KELOLUM-917170 format. One record per residue (C-alpha): x, y, z. Coordinates in steps of 0.001 Angstrom, whole numbers, plus 524288, in hexadecimal, padded with zeros to 5 digits. Layout:
BEGIN
XYZ/...
% end
This chain:
BEGIN
86AC7F708E97E4F/86CC5F72F296F8A/8665AF691C96A83/86D48F686A95CC0/87962F67139646D/8734BF5ADD96A22/86E2BF563A95D9A/87C52F571495648/88228F500996152/8777EF4523961FE/87B05F42FA9547B/888C4F4235954CF/8859FF374296007/87D7AF2FB09574C/889A5F2E3694D1E/89119F28509589B/88DDCF190195786/89399F16BB96519/88AB2F21A896A39/87F43F1BB2962D3/88427F0D9F96933/88233F137597745/877D5F1B9497463/87C0BF278297750/873E8F3287978AF/877B4F417C978AD/86EE0F484C981CD/87686F55629830F/88104F5C8597A8B/883E9F6B2097B78/88FD3F711297D95/89874F6B23987F1/88D08F625898C6C/8894FF53C0987DB/88188F497B98DA5/8819DF3C8898846/87876F2FF498BDB/87A1AF21AF98C0A/86E76F188C98F72/874D6F0FD799814/873F0F001B9910D/8799DEF44D9948A/882D9EF45798B77/88831F018699034/88C15EFA8A99D75/89802EF5B69A2E7/8976CEE79A9AB76/89314EEE3D9B8F8/88912EF4BB9B24D/88E16F029A9B16B/88DC9F09D59A47E/89AD3F079699BF4/8A583F10CA99EA4/8A7E2F113398FB6/8982FF163798D9D/89BE1F20E499894/8A7F8F251C99012/8A0F7F264298341/89777F2EDC989E0/8A289F36AA9917E/8A91CF37AB9843F/89D02F3C5397C37/8997AF45E298555/8A51DF4B1E9859F/8A71BF4BEE977EB/89835F518697745/89996F5CC298173/8A61FF61B797B0F/89FA4F63B096CA6/8A71EF59E1965DF/89F5FF4FEF95F32/8AAA0F4A139590A/8B3F3F4976962AF/8B525F40A296EC9/8B76DF43E297B87/8C396F3FBE983C6/8C1DCF3D9D99362/8C3CAF34AF99DB8/8B8D5F2F149A47F/8BAB7F2B049B395/8AF49F21E29BA47/8AD70F26969C875/8A99CF1A9A9CD29/89F27F0E0F9CAE3/890BAF151B9CB2C/88931F11ED9D625/87DC8F074D9D486/874C1F11F09D574/87B1AF18739C858/87AB2F0BFE9BEF9/
% end
């Protein structure tokens, strides 16, 4: 992994107030691949105890943007849930 690229990506993430608020962490950043993580906190859950779709969409949007190596653009896509997670997945 290119640590210089990862460090640059993390620097950009720290400049995004919303990413800081969510405590997002960029863990992998290389051409064509990016992984972001969020700590699952009570504040990020919906009324049934699952992570809110807005938090999931945030992760998808930023990961797609990073993977496309466009640090100043937004990604467009559709998030389609496959169904509710089982109790063991929550």
